[in-house]
Structure formats: C-alpha cells, structure tokens
C-alpha positions as YAML, in Angstrom:
chain: A
units: angstrom
residues:
- id: 1
  name: UNK
  ca: [121.65, 56.05, 111.47]
- id: 2
  name: UNK
  ca: [119.69, 56.91, 108.60]
- id: 3
  name: UNK
  ca: [119.86, 53.43, 107.33]
- id: 4
  name: UNK
  ca: [118.37, 52.35, 110.97]
- id: 5
  name: UNK
  ca: [115.63, 55.40, 110.96]
- id: 6
  name: UNK
  ca: [114.81, 53.66, 107.43]
- id: 7
  name: UNK
  ca: [114.23, 50.14, 108.69]
- id: 8
  name: UNK
  ca: [112.30, 50.89, 111.68]
- id: 9
  name: UNK
  ca: [110.05, 52.99, 109.15]
- id: 10
  name: UNK
  ca: [109.58, 49.97, 107.11]
- id: 11
  name: UNK
  ca: [109.19, 47.93, 110.10]
- id: 12
  name: UNK
  ca: [105.97, 50.12, 111.44]
- id: 13
  name: UNK
  ca: [104.77, 50.04, 108.21]
- id: 14
  name: UNK
  ca: [104.95, 46.46, 107.54]
- id: 15
  name: UNK
  ca: [103.29, 45.69, 111.03]
- id: 16
  name: UNK
  ca: [100.31, 48.03, 110.54]
- id: 17
  name: UNK
  ca: [99.60, 45.99, 107.10]
- id: 18
  name: UNK
  ca: [100.23, 42.80, 108.66]
- id: 19
  name: UNK
  ca: [97.29, 44.09, 111.46]
- id: 20
  name: UNK
  ca: [95.00, 45.23, 108.55]
- id: 21
  name: UNK
  ca: [94.72, 41.96, 107.39]
- id: 22
  name: UNK
  ca: [93.55, 40.78, 110.76]
- id: 23
  name: UNK
  ca: [89.67, 40.09, 110.68]
- id: 24
  name: UNK
  ca: [87.66, 41.50, 113.08]
- id: 25
  name: UNK
  ca: [85.26, 38.76, 112.98]
- id: 26
  name: UNK
  ca: [87.68, 36.16, 113.98]
- id: 27
  name: UNK
  ca: [91.15, 37.31, 115.78]
- id: 28
  name: UNK
  ca: [89.30, 38.43, 118.64]
- id: 29
  name: UNK
  ca: [91.21, 39.69, 121.94]
- id: 30
  name: UNK
  ca: [90.74, 37.74, 124.83]
- id: 31
  name: UNK
  ca: [90.34, 39.46, 128.25]
- id: 32
  name: UNK
  ca: [91.25, 36.96, 131.18]
- id: 33
  name: UNK
  ca: [89.40, 39.61, 133.55]
- id: 34
  name: UNK
  ca: [85.67, 38.63, 134.11]
- id: 35
  name: UNK
  ca: [82.93, 41.54, 134.56]
- id: 36
  name: UNK
  ca: [79.75, 40.10, 135.76]
- id: 37
  name: UNK
  ca: [78.16, 43.52, 136.60]
- id: 38
  name: UNK
  ca: [77.61, 44.36, 132.80]
- id: 39
  name: UNK
  ca: [74.53, 42.98, 131.16]
- id: 40
  name: UNK
  ca: [73.68, 43.69, 127.66]
- id: 41
  name: UNK
  ca: [70.63, 43.22, 125.36]
- id: 42
  name: UNK
  ca: [71.58, 42.56, 121.70]
- id: 43
  name: UNK
  ca: [68.89, 43.13, 118.86]
- id: 44
  name: UNK
  ca: [69.94, 42.01, 115.56]
- id: 45
  name: UNK
  ca: [66.85, 42.51, 113.02]
- id: 46
  name: UNK
  ca: [67.79, 41.33, 109.31]
- id: 47
  name: UNK
  ca: [64.84, 39.44, 107.85]
- id: 48
  name: UNK
  ca: [62.00, 41.29, 107.47]
- id: 49
  name: UNK
  ca: [58.24, 40.35, 106.72]
- id: 50
  name: UNK
  ca: [56.96, 43.35, 105.25]
- id: 51
  name: UNK
  ca: [60.23, 45.51, 104.00]
- id: 52
  name: UNK
  ca: [63.46, 44.70, 102.10]
- id: 53
  name: UNK
  ca: [65.98, 42.75, 104.44]
- id: 54
  name: UNK
  ca: [69.15, 44.80, 106.51]
- id: 55
  name: UNK
  ca: [72.19, 43.10, 104.86]
- id: 56
  name: UNK
  ca: [74.71, 41.38, 107.52]
- id: 57
  name: UNK
  ca: [72.85, 42.62, 110.57]
- id: 58
  name: UNK
  ca: [72.93, 39.15, 111.98]
- id: 59
  name: UNK
  ca: [76.44, 39.47, 111.56]
- id: 60
  name: UNK
  ca: [76.83, 42.46, 113.32]
- id: 61
  name: UNK
  ca: [74.96, 41.12, 116.45]
- id: 62
  name: UNK
  ca: [76.82, 38.30, 116.65]
- id: 63
  name: UNK
  ca: [80.00, 39.46, 116.43]
- id: 64
  name: UNK
  ca: [79.22, 41.99, 118.74]
- id: 65
  name: UNK
  ca: [78.23, 39.47, 121.54]
- id: 66
  name: UNK
  ca: [81.49, 37.74, 120.73]
- id: 67
  name: UNK
  ca: [83.11, 40.73, 121.68]
- id: 68
  name: UNK
  ca: [81.36, 41.09, 124.94]
- id: 69
  name: UNK
  ca: [82.30, 38.10, 125.78]
- id: 70
  name: UNK
  ca: [85.55, 37.70, 124.73]
- id: 71
  name: UNK
  ca: [86.86, 40.82, 124.41]
- id: 72
  name: UNK
  ca: [85.40, 42.55, 127.54]
- id: 73
  name: UNK
  ca: [84.54, 39.75, 129.87]
- id: 74
  name: UNK
  ca: [80.98, 39.44, 129.79]
- id: 75
  name: UNK
  ca: [79.55, 36.46, 131.34]
- id: 76
  name: UNK
  ca: [77.27, 34.92, 128.44]
- id: 77
  name: UNK
  ca: [74.36, 34.10, 130.80]
- id: 78
  name: UNK
  ca: [74.53, 38.20, 131.08]
- id: 79
  name: UNK
  ca: [73.75, 38.67, 127.50]
- id: 80
  name: UNK
  ca: [70.21, 38.32, 125.99]
- id: 81
  name: UNK
  ca: [71.21, 38.22, 122.39]
- id: 82
  name: UNK
  ca: [68.02, 37.96, 119.61]
- id: 83
  name: UNK
  ca: [68.16, 37.51, 116.04]
- id: 84
  name: UNK
  ca: [64.79, 38.77, 114.17]
- id: 85
  name: UNK
  ca: [63.18, 40.15, 117.20]
- id: 86
  name: UNK
  ca: [59.44, 40.93, 117.11]
- id: 87
  name: UNK
  ca: [57.96, 44.01, 119.18]
- id: 88
  name: UNK
  ca: [57.13, 41.18, 121.84]
- id: 89
  name: UNK
  ca: [60.59, 40.01, 121.82]
- id: 90
  name: UNK
  ca: [62.35, 43.60, 121.98]
- id: 91
  name: UNK
  ca: [59.97, 44.50, 124.78]
- id: 92
  name: UNK
  ca: [60.37, 41.28, 126.55]
- id: 93
  name: UNK
  ca: [64.37, 41.63, 126.57]
- id: 94
  name: UNK
  ca: [64.46, 45.15, 127.67]
- id: 95
  name: UNK
  ca: [62.19, 44.41, 130.45]
- id: 96
  name: UNK
  ca: [64.37, 41.18, 131.51]
- id: 97
  name: UNK
  ca: [67.14, 44.06, 131.41]
- id: 98
  name: UNK
  ca: [65.13, 46.48, 133.37]
- id: 99
  name: UNK
  ca: [64.61, 43.56, 136.42]
- id: 100
  name: UNK
  ca: [68.26, 42.69, 136.51]
- id: 101
  name: UNK
  ca: [69.31, 46.60, 136.63]
- id: 102
  name: UNK
  ca: [66.85, 47.18, 139.49]
- id: 103
  name: UNK
  ca: [68.18, 44.70, 141.73]
- id: 104
  name: UNK
  ca: [71.93, 45.28, 140.81]
- id: 105
  name: UNK
  ca: [71.51, 49.02, 140.84]
- id: 106
  name: UNK
  ca: [74.47, 51.02, 140.96]
- id: 107
  name: UNK
  ca: [76.82, 48.37, 140.70]
- id: 108
  name: UNK
  ca: [75.63, 47.37, 137.48]
- id: 109
  name: UNK
  ca: [76.39, 48.71, 133.90]
- id: 110
  name: UNK
  ca: [73.59, 48.27, 130.71]
- id: 111
  name: UNK
  ca: [74.30, 47.72, 127.14]
- id: 112
  name: UNK
  ca: [71.74, 47.83, 124.43]
- id: 113
  name: UNK
  ca: [73.04, 47.38, 120.84]
- id: 114
  name: UNK
  ca: [70.74, 47.13, 117.97]
- id: 115
  name: UNK
  ca: [70.93, 46.70, 114.26]
- id: 116
  name: UNK
  ca: [68.21, 46.67, 112.07]
- id: 117
  name: UNK
  ca: [65.78, 49.33, 110.18]
- id: 118
  name: UNK
  ca: [64.74, 52.27, 111.63]
- id: 119
  name: UNK
  ca: [62.16, 54.56, 110.63]
- id: 120
  name: UNK
  ca: [60.77, 57.96, 111.29]
- id: 121
  name: UNK
  ca: [57.21, 58.99, 112.14]
- id: 122
  name: UNK
  ca: [56.44, 61.29, 109.09]
- id: 123
  name: UNK
  ca: [53.88, 63.27, 110.95]
- id: 124
  name: UNK
  ca: [55.92, 63.85, 114.21]
- id: 125
  name: UNK
  ca: [59.26, 63.33, 113.05]
- id: 126
  name: UNK
  ca: [59.99, 61.05, 116.07]
- id: 127
  name: UNK
  ca: [62.17, 58.13, 115.79]
- id: 128
  name: UNK
  ca: [61.55, 54.17, 115.76]
- id: 129
  name: UNK
  ca: [63.15, 51.15, 115.93]
- id: 130
  name: UNK
  ca: [61.42, 48.56, 113.61]
- id: 131
  name: UNK
  ca: [60.64, 45.18, 114.62]
- id: 132
  name: UNK
  ca: [60.99, 42.20, 111.97]
- id: 133
  name: UNK
  ca: [57.30, 42.11, 111.98]
- id: 134
  name: UNK
  ca: [56.39, 45.53, 112.08]
- id: 135
  name: UNK
  ca: [55.05, 48.29, 109.13]
- id: 136
  name: UNK
  ca: [57.34, 51.39, 108.29]
- id: 137
  name: UNK
  ca: [54.00, 53.06, 107.46]
- id: 138
  name: UNK
  ca: [52.55, 52.21, 110.87]
- id: 139
  name: UNK
  ca: [54.85, 53.95, 113.81]
- id: 140
  name: UNK
  ca: [52.93, 51.92, 116.16]
- id: 141
  name: UNK
  ca: [54.32, 48.69, 115.14]
- id: 142
  name: UNK
  ca: [57.94, 50.16, 116.07]
- id: 143
  name: UNK
  ca: [59.74, 50.93, 119.20]
- id: 144
  name: UNK
  ca: [59.98, 54.61, 119.65]
- id: 145
  name: UNK
  ca: [63.67, 55.86, 120.27]
- id: 146
  name: UNK
  ca: [61.97, 58.32, 122.89]
- id: 147
  name: UNK
  ca: [60.35, 55.75, 124.87]
- id: 148
  name: UNK
  ca: [63.43, 53.57, 124.72]
- id: 149
  name: UNK
  ca: [65.42, 56.19, 126.36]
- id: 150
  name: UNK
  ca: [62.94, 57.22, 129.22]
- id: 151
  name: UNK
  ca: [62.77, 53.49, 130.04]
- id: 152
  name: UNK
  ca: [66.81, 53.10, 130.14]
- id: 153
  name: UNK
  ca: [67.34, 56.37, 131.87]
- id: 154
  name: UNK
  ca: [64.85, 55.56, 134.53]
- id: 155
  name: UNK
  ca: [66.91, 52.50, 135.45]
- id: 156
  name: UNK
  ca: [69.75, 52.96, 138.31]
- id: 157
  name: UNK
  ca: [72.50, 52.01, 136.51]
- id: 158
  name: UNK
  ca: [76.13, 53.19, 136.92]
- id: 159
  name: UNK
  ca: [76.13, 53.53, 133.09]
- id: 160
  name: UNK
  ca: [73.81, 52.71, 129.79]
- id: 161
  name: UNK
  ca: [75.17, 52.20, 126.61]
- id: 162
  name: UNK
  ca: [73.01, 52.11, 123.18]
- id: 163
  name: UNK
  ca: [74.56, 51.33, 120.03]
- id: 164
  name: UNK
  ca: [72.37, 51.69, 116.90]
- id: 165
  name: UNK
  ca: [73.36, 50.63, 113.73]
- id: 166
  name: UNK
  ca: [70.30, 52.06, 112.00]
- id: 167
  name: UNK
  ca: [69.36, 55.37, 110.48]
- id: 168
  name: UNK
  ca: [65.66, 57.24, 110.95]
- id: 169
  name: UNK
  ca: [65.33, 58.84, 107.87]
- id: 170
  name: UNK
  ca: [63.26, 56.47, 105.86]
- id: 171
  name: UNK
  ca: [66.12, 54.90, 103.79]
- id: 172
  name: UNK
  ca: [67.75, 51.22, 103.41]
- id: 173
  name: UNK
  ca: [71.20, 50.02, 104.49]
- id: 174
  name: UNK
  ca: [71.47, 49.99, 100.63]
- id: 175
  name: UNK
  ca: [70.55, 53.16, 100.21]
- id: 176
  name: UNK
  ca: [67.31, 53.44, 98.50]
- id: 177
  name: UNK
  ca: [63.89, 54.33, 100.53]
- id: 178
  name: UNK
  ca: [61.67, 52.35, 102.55]
- id: 179
  name: UNK
  ca: [57.85, 51.80, 101.82]
- id: 180
  name: UNK
  ca: [56.83, 54.33, 104.19]
- id: 181
  name: UNK
  ca: [59.22, 57.08, 102.62]
- id: 182
  name: UNK
  ca: [57.58, 59.46, 100.09]
- id: 183
  name: UNK
  ca: [60.70, 59.37, 97.83]
- id: 184
  name: UNK
  ca: [63.01, 61.77, 100.22]
- id: 185
  name: UNK
  ca: [64.72, 61.42, 103.20]
- id: 186
  name: UNK
  ca: [63.36, 62.76, 106.38]
- id: 187
  name: UNK
  ca: [65.07, 64.17, 109.32]
- id: 188
  name: UNK
  ca: [64.09, 62.50, 112.72]
- id: 189
  name: UNK
  ca: [64.20, 64.17, 115.42]
- id: 190
  name: UNK
  ca: [67.02, 63.35, 118.34]
- id: 191
  name: UNK
  ca: [65.07, 61.94, 121.35]
- id: 192
  name: UNK
  ca: [66.75, 63.29, 124.66]
- id: 193
  name: UNK
  ca: [68.64, 61.32, 127.27]
- id: 194
  name: UNK
  ca: [69.21, 61.39, 131.05]
- id: 195
  name: UNK
  ca: [70.66, 60.22, 133.98]
- id: 196
  name: UNK
  ca: [73.72, 57.59, 133.24]
- id: 197
  name: UNK
  ca: [72.95, 57.19, 129.72]
- id: 198
  name: UNK
  ca: [75.08, 57.56, 126.10]
- id: 199
  name: UNK
  ca: [73.85, 56.82, 122.84]
- id: 200
  name: UNK
  ca: [75.86, 56.21, 119.81]
- id: 201
  name: UNK
  ca: [74.30, 56.19, 116.49]
- id: 202
  name: UNK
  ca: [75.22, 55.11, 113.23]
- id: 203
  name: UNK
  ca: [74.01, 57.95, 111.40]
- id: 204
  name: UNK
  ca: [72.66, 61.87, 111.77]
- id: 205
  name: UNK
  ca: [68.73, 62.12, 111.39]
- id: 206
  name: UNK
  ca: [68.88, 62.35, 107.97]
- id: 207
  name: UNK
  ca: [71.08, 60.38, 106.50]
- id: 208
  name: UNK
  ca: [71.56, 56.41, 105.86]
- id: 209
  name: UNK
  ca: [73.50, 53.81, 107.74]
- id: 210
  name: UNK
  ca: [75.51, 52.21, 105.02]
- id: 211
  name: UNK
  ca: [76.90, 48.77, 104.70]
- id: 212
  name: UNK
  ca: [80.90, 47.88, 104.84]
- id: 213
  name: UNK
  ca: [80.15, 45.17, 102.07]
- id: 214
  name: UNK
  ca: [83.79, 43.78, 101.79]
- id: 215
  name: UNK
  ca: [83.48, 43.34, 105.64]
- id: 216
  name: UNK
  ca: [80.30, 41.80, 105.90]
- id: 217
  name: UNK
  ca: [78.87, 44.49, 108.88]
- id: 218
  name: UNK
  ca: [77.44, 47.88, 108.95]
- id: 219
  name: UNK
  ca: [79.92, 50.43, 108.48]
- id: 220
  name: UNK
  ca: [79.28, 51.86, 111.77]
- id: 221
  name: UNK
  ca: [79.37, 48.49, 113.35]
- id: 222
  name: UNK
  ca: [82.84, 47.18, 111.51]
- id: 223
  name: UNK
  ca: [84.64, 50.31, 112.77]
- id: 224
  name: UNK
  ca: [83.23, 50.08, 116.77]
- id: 225
  name: UNK
  ca: [84.56, 46.44, 116.23]
- id: 226
  name: UNK
  ca: [87.61, 47.26, 114.81]
- id: 227
  name: UNK
  ca: [88.27, 49.81, 117.50]
- id: 228
  name: UNK
  ca: [87.84, 47.25, 120.15]
- id: 229
  name: UNK
  ca: [89.94, 44.89, 118.64]
- id: 230
  name: UNK
  ca: [92.93, 47.19, 117.99]
- id: 231
  name: UNK
  ca: [92.60, 48.53, 121.67]
- id: 232
  name: UNK
  ca: [92.05, 45.10, 123.72]
- id: 233
  name: UNK
  ca: [89.32, 46.36, 124.59]
- id: 234
  name: UNK
  ca: [90.50, 48.61, 127.02]
- id: 235
  name: UNK
  ca: [89.39, 52.14, 125.26]
- id: 236
  name: UNK
  ca: [87.49, 54.94, 126.47]
- id: 237
  name: UNK
  ca: [83.99, 56.15, 125.20]
- id: 238
  name: UNK
  ca: [85.41, 59.45, 123.95]
- id: 239
  name: UNK
  ca: [88.32, 57.44, 122.02]
- id: 240
  name: UNK
  ca: [85.81, 55.33, 120.67]
- id: 241
  name: UNK
  ca: [83.22, 57.79, 119.63]
- id: 242
  name: UNK
  ca: [86.65, 59.51, 117.96]
- id: 243
  name: UNK
  ca: [87.79, 56.49, 116.13]
- id: 244
  name: UNK
  ca: [84.11, 55.45, 115.00]
- id: 245
  name: UNK
  ca: [83.12, 59.03, 113.40]
- id: 246
  name: UNK
  ca: [86.62, 59.77, 112.06]
- id: 247
  name: UNK
  ca: [86.43, 56.50, 109.86]
- id: 248
  name: UNK
  ca: [83.06, 56.10, 109.08]
- id: 249
  name: UNK
  ca: [82.87, 59.69, 107.90]
- id: 250
  name: UNK
  ca: [85.82, 59.16, 105.39]
- id: 251
  name: UNK
  ca: [85.34, 55.54, 104.43]
- id: 252
  name: UNK
  ca: [81.74, 56.45, 103.54]
- id: 253
  name: UNK
  ca: [82.42, 59.36, 101.30]
- id: 254
  name: UNK
  ca: [85.35, 57.14, 99.41]
- id: 255
  name: UNK
  ca: [83.25, 53.89, 99.06]
- id: 256
  name: UNK
  ca: [79.30, 55.23, 98.92]
- id: 257
  name: UNK
  ca: [80.11, 58.82, 97.41]
- id: 258
  name: UNK
  ca: [77.75, 59.34, 100.40]
- id: 259
  name: UNK
  ca: [77.91, 61.28, 104.05]
- id: 260
  name: UNK
  ca: [77.53, 58.90, 106.98]
- id: 261
  name: UNK
  ca: [78.04, 61.09, 110.11]
- id: 262
  name: UNK
  ca: [77.88, 58.68, 113.49]
- id: 263
  name: UNK
  ca: [76.62, 60.98, 116.44]
- id: 264
  name: UNK
  ca: [77.03, 60.58, 120.22]
- id: 265
  name: UNK
  ca: [73.85, 61.84, 122.27]
- id: 266
  name: UNK
  ca: [74.70, 62.28, 126.17]
- id: 267
  name: UNK
  ca: [72.60, 64.33, 128.66]
- id: 268
  name: UNK
  ca: [73.01, 68.02, 128.07]
- id: 269
  name: UNK
  ca: [76.19, 69.61, 129.73]
- id: 270
  name: UNK
  ca: [77.95, 65.98, 130.40]
- id: 271
  name: UNK
  ca: [81.40, 65.52, 129.54]
- id: 272
  name: UNK
  ca: [81.99, 62.49, 132.06]
- id: 273
  name: UNK
  ca: [80.92, 59.63, 129.57]
- id: 274
  name: UNK
  ca: [84.29, 60.14, 127.64]
- id: 275
  name: UNK
  ca: [86.50, 58.99, 130.13]
- id: 276
  name: UNK
  ca: [84.20, 55.74, 130.77]
- id: 277
  name: UNK
  ca: [85.93, 52.59, 129.93]
- id: 278
  name: UNK
  ca: [84.63, 49.74, 127.78]
- id: 279
  name: UNK
  ca: [87.01, 47.50, 129.59]
- id: 280
  name: UNK
  ca: [89.09, 48.23, 132.79]
- id: 281
  name: UNK
  ca: [92.00, 45.94, 131.43]
- id: 282
  name: UNK
  ca: [93.41, 45.21, 128.24]
- id: 283
  name: UNK
  ca: [93.10, 41.60, 126.87]
- id: 284
  name: UNK
  ca: [96.06, 40.24, 127.17]
- id: 285
  name: UNK
  ca: [95.86, 37.31, 123.85]
- id: 286
  name: UNK
  ca: [94.13, 36.88, 120.69]
- id: 287
  name: UNK
  ca: [92.23, 33.56, 119.65]
- id: 288
  name: UNK
  ca: [91.40, 32.87, 116.20]
- id: 289
  name: UNK
  ca: [87.98, 31.98, 116.03]
- id: 290
  name: UNK
  ca: [85.73, 30.40, 112.81]
- id: 291
  name: UNK
  ca: [83.52, 32.92, 110.80]
- id: 292
  name: UNK
  ca: [79.43, 32.03, 112.73]
- id: 293
  name: UNK
  ca: [77.78, 30.87, 110.20]
- id: 294
  name: UNK
  ca: [74.31, 32.52, 109.83]
- id: 295
  name: UNK
  ca: [72.13, 29.81, 108.80]
- id: 296
  name: UNK
  ca: [68.15, 30.64, 108.56]
- id: 297
  name: UNK
  ca: [65.54, 28.25, 109.84]
- id: 298
  name: UNK
  ca: [62.18, 27.26, 108.06]
- id: 299
  name: UNK
  ca: [60.67, 29.62, 110.59]
- id: 300
  name: UNK
  ca: [62.17, 32.46, 109.49]
- id: 301
  name: UNK
  ca: [58.90, 33.74, 107.98]
- id: 302
  name: UNK
  ca: [58.02, 34.01, 111.57]
- id: 303
  name: UNK
  ca: [60.90, 36.27, 112.65]
- id: 304
  name: UNK
  ca: [62.96, 33.49, 114.03]
- id: 305
  name: UNK
  ca: [66.10, 32.30, 112.82]
- id: 306
  name: UNK
  ca: [68.49, 29.31, 113.81]
- id: 307
  name: UNK
  ca: [71.10, 30.19, 116.44]
- id: 308
  name: UNK
  ca: [75.07, 30.23, 115.15]
- id: 309
  name: UNK
  ca: [76.60, 26.78, 115.09]
- id: 310
  name: UNK
  ca: [78.35, 26.31, 118.26]
- id: 311
  name: UNK
  ca: [81.99, 27.25, 118.15]
- id: 312
  name: UNK
  ca: [85.37, 25.78, 119.00]
- id: 313
  name: UNK
  ca: [88.09, 27.57, 120.94]
- id: 314
  name: UNK
  ca: [91.52, 27.83, 119.37]
- id: 315
  name: UNK
  ca: [94.88, 28.61, 121.36]
- id: 316
  name: UNK
  ca: [95.36, 31.62, 122.47]
- id: 317
  name: UNK
  ca: [98.06, 34.04, 120.70]
- id: 318
  name: UNK
  ca: [100.29, 36.31, 122.90]
- id: 319
  name: UNK
  ca: [99.32, 39.85, 122.54]
- id: 320
  name: UNK
  ca: [103.28, 40.45, 122.85]
- id: 321
  name: UNK
  ca: [103.50, 38.19, 120.05]
- id: 322
  name: UNK
  ca: [100.99, 39.59, 117.94]
- id: 323
  name: UNK
  ca: [102.58, 43.46, 118.39]
- id: 324
  name: UNK
  ca: [105.73, 42.33, 116.55]
- id: 325
  name: UNK
  ca: [104.08, 39.98, 114.29]
- id: 326
  name: UNK
  ca: [105.03, 40.26, 110.24]
- id: 327
  name: UNK
  ca: [102.52, 39.66, 107.59]
- id: 328
  name: UNK
  ca: [103.24, 35.83, 107.65]
- id: 329
  name: UNK
  ca: [101.78, 35.55, 111.10]
...
C-alpha cells in the first residue's frame, strides 16, 4: 500500500512538471463550441513615439486574441485587434464595439483588453491609457479610464469584461519612470464602474506592472493566459481573479523584489461577477501552434506594425491524453 501511495505522489508530481513545461503561447486549448455573442477589442501598444517601448505588449495582445478564438470560441470577425494604436485607432474600435452591443443588447458580451503604457494626471490623479502617439506629459493625448468606463457601462451588454495590463503610477514596465514623472510614483485614482462591468487591472494605483521576461509577457497577462490554458477556458471570474492575484503577487516579489497586486473593480455591492464564466464549456483538445513572430514594419514610426505571420493549424491532442501525459510528451 505504501508503495502505491508513493507511486501516486510521484506520478502526480511528474504530471505537474510536464504541465508546467507547456508554453502558454503555443500549447492552446481548442473549444469545439463557438461563442458568436462575444465581441472584443484588443489593443497592444508596444512601440511609442515619445516614450520607451513596452516590452512584450504585442505578444500579450496577439496571444490573448489566440485564446479568445481557440479556447473561448470567439469568431475572428468578432475581434478587433489593434497593434500600436493611436488615440483615433482606440476610439474608432471602441465605437465599433458600442455599435455592435447597441444592436445585440443583452444577448452580447463585450471584452476589452489593453496592454501598454498607462499614466496619471499629476494634478487630478486620474488614470489614462496612453496611445503610441501620446505624450505622458499631456493627459489630453491619452484615453481617460473614467471616460472609457462610462462609455462601456452605457452599453446594454449582458456582461462587459475589461483587462488592463498597464500601471498608472508614472512608471514603465521595466520599473523606471516615464518622462512625465518627477522621480516618484503617483497613486492614481481608481475610476468607478457601474452596470454589468468588471475591470481586472494588473497593479494597484501606485505600483508598476512588471514583465515576466522569461515568458515574454506582462506578468499579469502571463498568469491570465496560464489559467485559461489550465482550465481549458471553463473558469469563473472569481477563480480567475484569485489565481492571477496570488501568482502575480508571489512571482513579482520573488523575481522583481517589488510588489505588484492585481485588482478587480466591480459595481459597489456586486458579487455576482465571480460566477461569470469565461467559457461555458471546457475545450476538449489541445493544439501545438508555432510562436507568433512580431515583425515591425517600416511604418512603425507612425504607430503601425506588420500583422503577425499567418499560422498553420496543427493536429489536435486529446485532453484525456494530456491529463495522463508524462514529460516525454
């Protein structure tokens, strides 16, 4: 009996090691159920005209799109993915989302994902998303999160989910300060939300949203993707929040020796959001896909970037085989 127990423990540990080696960028759960009523805007701002770049922001957005399509079953035509977006780009695609939701109403779910610089207004302490052509010293060149949340809350969506891999303290992803900062981090105000909306943010108001360099992602985005991968998409927002918060906080202290605490903002008194599901049914197989190559075009100075190279489809792997796999898989 003792040998059987020991064998079971070793087998479990071996399976965990095998699973940990699965790259979130390439080992993707594939859902056979389509979700035609989810619409998303993904904005990845990496190459800035007037500020330092945001490492891995393009990879953040491109892989998040991959998970929306593959793991959650969202049709590609329902997703607007914008790399290195100007303020006009951001507003245009948000307007597209508003138009769709105003037609679909309560049958639709909206998702907004952003990876890039955030910044504070040093006078008002309000938070802004910074487009690639924006100035961190001029808040009017950015998109106010207060304005963004009001626009999204006004939509008659069944659910609206916002994921922000950005910080609003005036610091950059690498930890040093933006041009607008005066050498100290500013605690930006958290804009209120209302309606059927929940906002996941990568860090608290006075913290930095760090990268996970070995994984080529923002720390927040990496653990968001990892949970979607491990759960095959069938994860509640409560479980997702708990997982991302715990792992980001622990990893940031160990790797960066700095605190980073993801936050969730929901309407006051609302806890129903914790039961909302990212996907109603779990994916039943996995695909091994190639890495996405992000090649900067000659137009990168104007805030444009070449689209990722088309990816071929690989053969599916049964989820049952994955669960009993050993490290030689």
